[in-house]
Backbone bond lengths (Angstrom), bond angles and torsions (degrees), N, CA, C in turn:
res aa  C-N    CA-C-N  psi(-1)  N-CA   C-N-CA  omega(-1)  CA-C   N-CA-C  phi
1 M - - - 1.461 - - 1.532 109.92 -
2 D 1.299 115.97 140.65 1.461 121.30 -177.15 1.520 110.09 -91.40
3 D 1.335 117.02 117.54 1.468 121.31 -178.06 1.524 112.94 -95.92
4 A 1.336 117.16 7.94 1.468 119.66 179.35 1.524 108.87 -63.61
5 P 1.333 116.84 139.09 1.466 118.51 179.50 1.527 110.84 -63.01
6 T 1.310 115.44 140.73 1.455 120.16 177.66 1.522 108.35 -71.72
7 P 1.338 117.97 126.61 1.463 118.04 178.64 1.530 109.78 -63.26
8 L 1.301 115.72 142.01 1.453 120.23 179.90 1.522 110.14 -68.64
9 Q 1.307 115.91 143.18 1.471 121.42 177.69 1.523 108.28 -86.89
10 I 1.330 116.07 91.95 1.463 121.63 -176.99 1.534 109.33 -77.32
11 D 1.330 116.68 127.74 1.461 121.02 -179.68 1.527 112.02 -89.97
12 R 1.312 116.49 -29.80 1.463 120.56 -177.88 1.526 108.69 -152.84
13 E 1.319 116.62 144.75 1.467 121.00 178.61 1.523 108.83 -130.50
14 I 1.333 115.71 135.86 1.459 119.47 174.35 1.525 109.34 -123.48
15 D 1.317 114.63 144.52 1.462 122.25 -178.36 1.526 108.11 -105.96
16 T 1.341 115.88 113.07 1.464 119.34 178.31 1.528 110.58 -114.71
17 R 1.339 116.36 23.50 1.469 120.38 178.68 1.515 109.70 -57.71
18 G 1.340 115.61 135.77 1.456 120.86 177.67 1.527 113.26 87.29
19 L 1.322 117.53 -8.96 1.466 121.03 179.42 1.524 109.64 -97.22
20 N 1.327 115.85 142.66 1.459 120.25 178.06 1.524 110.34 -109.40
21 C 1.329 114.29 162.28 1.454 122.64 178.35 1.526 109.53 -47.14
22 P 1.315 119.22 136.39 1.476 127.64 5.78 1.523 113.52 -98.56
23 L 1.346 119.11 12.87 1.460 120.36 -173.51 1.536 115.14 -59.45
24 P 1.351 120.11 -43.93 1.479 117.67 178.04 1.530 112.37 -58.73
25 I 1.325 117.17 -39.51 1.467 121.21 179.04 1.533 110.32 -66.24
26 L 1.320 116.71 -44.39 1.468 119.99 -179.10 1.527 110.84 -62.86
27 K 1.336 116.76 -41.69 1.462 119.95 178.78 1.530 110.79 -66.63
28 A 1.331 116.58 -38.70 1.467 120.40 178.46 1.527 110.16 -65.50
29 K 1.320 116.07 -42.12 1.467 120.27 -179.75 1.528 110.38 -61.04
30 K 1.340 116.16 -44.31 1.464 120.84 179.24 1.530 110.54 -62.24
31 A 1.327 116.61 -44.30 1.468 120.68 -179.69 1.530 110.84 -64.14
32 L 1.329 117.08 -44.37 1.468 120.75 -179.68 1.527 111.11 -61.28
33 N 1.330 117.01 -37.10 1.464 121.07 179.57 1.524 112.24 -62.52
34 E 1.335 116.38 -23.45 1.472 121.01 -178.61 1.529 111.72 -94.88
35 M 1.333 117.26 0.82 1.463 121.68 -175.03 1.525 111.31 -105.39
36 Q 1.332 114.99 165.57 1.463 121.84 178.88 1.529 109.94 -89.33
37 T 1.323 116.10 154.92 1.465 121.40 175.98 1.525 110.09 -54.19
38 G 1.341 115.98 133.58 1.464 121.13 176.97 1.519 114.26 90.56
39 Q 1.332 117.84 -13.35 1.463 119.33 179.23 1.524 110.49 -73.68
40 L 1.335 115.59 155.16 1.459 121.15 -178.11 1.523 111.39 -105.76
41 L 1.328 114.13 134.57 1.471 122.04 176.42 1.520 108.37 -114.47
42 K 1.330 115.66 127.97 1.466 121.34 175.68 1.520 108.10 -104.97
43 V 1.333 115.88 128.00 1.458 121.63 178.72 1.523 108.13 -116.41
44 V 1.330 116.93 126.03 1.467 121.81 176.16 1.530 106.86 -105.13
45 A 1.332 115.89 121.83 1.464 121.04 -176.24 1.527 110.14 -131.60
46 T 1.340 115.24 160.42 1.465 120.10 174.66 1.530 111.25 -117.44
47 D 1.325 117.41 -1.40 1.463 122.02 179.84 1.531 108.97 -83.07
48 P 1.363 117.85 114.67 1.474 119.76 -179.53 1.534 112.36 -57.95
49 G 1.317 116.63 -29.24 1.460 120.21 178.57 1.520 112.85 -67.91
50 S 1.339 116.64 -13.60 1.468 119.64 -177.29 1.527 111.57 -65.91
51 L 1.343 118.27 -26.90 1.468 119.99 177.77 1.520 110.06 -58.44
52 R 1.309 115.92 -51.01 1.464 121.94 179.85 1.533 110.51 -68.82
53 D 1.329 115.76 -41.37 1.466 120.85 -177.70 1.526 111.41 -59.68
54 F 1.340 116.95 -45.51 1.464 119.42 -177.48 1.528 111.85 -70.99
55 Q 1.335 117.23 -29.78 1.468 119.47 174.95 1.531 109.78 -63.73
56 A 1.329 116.14 -45.47 1.464 120.91 179.24 1.529 110.54 -66.50
57 F 1.330 117.22 -42.28 1.463 122.05 179.38 1.531 110.52 -58.61
58 S 1.330 115.88 -43.52 1.457 120.79 -179.99 1.534 110.98 -61.96
59 R 1.326 116.07 -46.33 1.477 119.97 178.80 1.525 111.73 -61.47
60 Q 1.326 116.25 -41.15 1.469 120.61 -174.88 1.525 113.00 -75.19
61 T 1.332 117.70 -30.08 1.463 120.03 -172.79 1.527 113.62 -105.00
62 G 1.333 117.42 -16.23 1.460 119.37 -177.51 1.513 113.81 82.69
63 N 1.340 117.75 2.43 1.466 120.64 173.05 1.529 107.09 -81.39
64 A 1.326 116.93 124.95 1.465 120.81 -173.91 1.526 111.19 -70.73
65 L 1.329 116.35 134.42 1.459 122.06 173.18 1.526 105.92 -89.95
66 V 1.322 115.95 101.72 1.461 121.98 -172.23 1.521 111.34 -78.18
67 E 1.342 115.88 -36.20 1.461 119.27 -173.64 1.521 109.82 -159.07
68 Q 1.335 115.11 145.04 1.467 121.34 170.11 1.523 106.77 -135.36
69 Q 1.323 115.31 134.96 1.465 120.87 178.38 1.516 109.11 -136.55
70 T 1.322 114.92 149.61 1.457 120.42 171.35 1.522 106.66 -114.05
71 L 1.325 115.75 119.58 1.461 121.38 178.80 1.522 107.46 -120.07
72 G 1.321 116.09 97.27 1.457 119.67 -176.65 1.520 109.58 63.20
73 A 1.339 117.02 -120.60 1.464 121.60 -179.15 1.528 112.04 -94.15
74 E 1.346 115.81 7.50 1.463 119.26 -177.70 1.522 111.43 -110.43
75 F 1.308 114.51 148.25 1.462 121.62 179.53 1.525 107.60 -120.84
76 I 1.325 114.80 125.21 1.460 121.17 -177.20 1.529 108.08 -107.20
77 H 1.312 116.20 128.73 1.464 121.97 179.03 1.527 107.40 -124.66
78 V 1.331 116.49 132.99 1.462 120.46 176.68 1.513 107.67 -121.05
79 L 1.323 115.27 121.23 1.473 121.88 -178.99 1.521 109.98 -115.43
80 R 1.341 115.58 142.30 1.462 120.91 174.31 1.526 107.70 -103.02
81 R 1.332 115.26 125.06 1.475 121.20 -179.43 1.519 109.90 -63.86
82 R 1.321 116.26 130.83 1.467 119.29 -179.54 1.521 111.51 -75.91
């Protein structure tokens, strides 16, 4: 049996590299508003504060924060549209 994690089915991806708070959140909010319930949004950011920002955004909006990863200087956030 294969125990490798199933890759997430990302419905939309936005690149916010080089943008600082609150721009990654604002762009994510706009993208989520255009998506269907249950769809996944992947946000690629370079702002270290985005880790904390997306956690707070998820709590405040009810959009689930499915995954956060740090890959070198990049921060990956995956949100599920409520």
